Structures are given as structure tokens and as C-alpha cells.
N, C-alpha and C positions, 0 to 999 in steps of 0.2 A: 223216420229219424227226427231227432229233436232239433228245432230251429234255434241255433245259438243267438242270433240277433233278436229273437223274441225277448231277450233279457232287457232290451232298451225300448223306451217309448219313442215316438217320432222326434222328440226334442233331445234325445240322448241321455235321458234319466233312466236309472235302473227301476224295474217294475218288481215290487216285493213279491207278488204272486208268482212271477216267473222265476225269481230267485229261489223260492220254495220248490218249484218244479225242478230246477236245475240241481238243487241239493239232493232231491230224491234220485235224479239220474246218476249223480256221483255215488250215492249210497248203493245203487244197484250195480253200477259198472265197476266200482272200486271198493268193495266191502273191506272194512278193516284198515283202509289206507287213510292216513291223515292228509286230507285235501285242503285244509284251511288256508295255507299259504298260497296254494294255486288259485283258490277261489278269490281271495283278496287281490291277487295280482291280475286275474282275469277281469274283475270288476274295475280295477284301476285302469286297465288297458282300454276298456270299452266306455266307461262313463265319461261324461263331458267335462267334469271338473278336473282340476290339476292338483287336487289335494289327495294325498294317500302315500303309503309307504312304498308303493311300487310304480310311481308315476314316471320315474326316469326312463325315457325312451318310449313311453306309452303314447300311442297315437290319439287316444281319447275319441274313438269312433267305433262304429259297428265293424265287425270282422269282414274282410274282403274274401277270404277263403277259410274253410274249416281248418286246414293245416296251419294257418296263422297262429293257432293256439300253441303250437310247438315252440314259438318264439317267446312265449310268456314265461317270466321267471317262475320257477318251481314246477314247471310242466315236466314231470318225470315220465319215463317210458311206462312205468307201472300205471300211471293215471291215463296216459294217452293210448297205450297199446294193450293194457290189461295184463293180468297175471293170474296164475292159479285157476285157469278155466274161465275167468271173467273177461268180457270183451274189451274193456277200456273205452274211453270217451270218443276217440276218433271214429270208431265204427258205428257209433250211435248218434252222431250229430251231422248236421248239414247246414249249409249256407243257402242252398237252392231249395226253396219250398214256397208253397202258398201260405204257409203258416198252420195248415191243418195236417193231421197225421192219419194215414190210411189204416184203419183198425184191422183190416184184413191182411196187411203185410207188416205191420209194425212189430218190433221186438218187445219182449216182456219188459225190458228195462225202460224203453221209451214210453210204453203205456203206463207203467208204474210212475214214471216222472210226471205224467199228466194228471194222475190221480192215484192216491193210495188205495182206491177201490179196486184197482187192478192188482190184487194180491195173488198169491200162489193158487188159491182156490179158483178165483175168477180167471186166471190165466189158463188153468186146465180146462175150464168150461169153454173158454174162447177157442182153444185149440180144437175142441170137438165141434163147436158151432160154426167155425169158419167154412165157407165164406158167408159173411152176413150181407144181407141185401139192403137193409135200411138201418138207421141208427136205433130205432125202437127195438130191433133185435138184440141190442146190448142189455136191455133191462133184465132179462132172466140171467144173463151171464154175470152181471154185477149184483144180482140179488135184489133188484129194485122191483117192488110190486108193480104189476101191469098198469094200474091207473096212474101211477106217479111218473112224472117226466124225468128224463135224465137231468142232472144238474146243468144249468145253462153254460157255465164255464167249460164243462167237459164236452157238452154237445157241440159247442162252437169250435172246439179244438180237434174234432174228429171228422173224418169223411170216409166214404166207401170206395173212393177211387184215388188214383195217383196221377199227378201231372208231370212230375220229373222222374226220370229213370236213370239208372247207371247200368251201362253195358260193359261187360268184360269179355274180351275175345282172346283166344290163343290159337295158334296154328302150327302145323308141322310141315317143314319143307326139307326134303332130303334127309330125314332122320333127326334134324335139329328142331327143338321146340322154341 
């Protein structure tokens, strides 16, 4: 999942490279949806300054929970929950992370957010190649010649293991679920 608080540096300033990644995530999870007002409101919600069109009620800090984005002005159900077979933002974001994404479990949308190199062709190759053992196994998936390294910003954002997990349980007792 994409780490929403990665949008901010330790001083509370927005990071342009992460803004680009977040833009790709929205493009992948909400195609055809105008998310510009939501993005502006989210950035005002999180950035440390008090200047902006959406500052009223904004805490100007990192998010405490992922679902906090539902409080942001312009956060529609179409953006948060998805529509037309697209997953929406809530299912592709997290607040709990080491900051790296497990390439063996990440969704197409999250990997595309990290790099446009994860296009439909690379996604198909990744599905066939999973599970990968080391990051170098990504080079043929992404079409990078073997002697060339992965781009450093991409290599630093990926891992082969997960640290945080979500568990969902259901049970039946006496015929009730």
C-alpha cells in the first residue's frame, strides 16, 4: 500500500517527488475522475503552512489514520471507495508502513504510483515472475538490461518482505455470520 505520510518531509513540507507518485496513484485508482479539489484539500490538510483555500479546520500535520482522509473536503465516495471496477484510494493507502512496498504483494496501482515503469506490460511480467527473491529480479520485469541497476529512488522504495499485516476474520455461530 502507498504510504500517505510519505508526502511530507520530517519538517512537514510537501515533497514534490511524492506528490508525483500520489498523482499517479490517483490516476490509477480514479481514472477519469477530477481529483484536483481533493488533492488541493489533502495537501492543505497535511502541509505545515496555514495558507491555502482548504485550510479551515485543517490540522496541518501528517495523517493519524488512513480513514482520516474521509474528513477532507472534496473526498467523494468515488475517490475514496472507487467506482466502475476501480478500487478507490482507501484500499490502496496505509498509514502503517516502513515506507517500503513489498513488490510481491503490492497492487498494480501502488506499483504504478512508485514508478511509471510499472505499466501494463511490466505488471503482466511481474504476475508471472512472482514471487521475486531479490530486487535484481525486477530488472527483466521492467525491461532494464541486466548490467544496469534499478533506479535508486525505485530500489529504495521496494522490498521483498512485509512488516505490517492486516488480518480479517469471520466466524459462524449457530447459523449467524
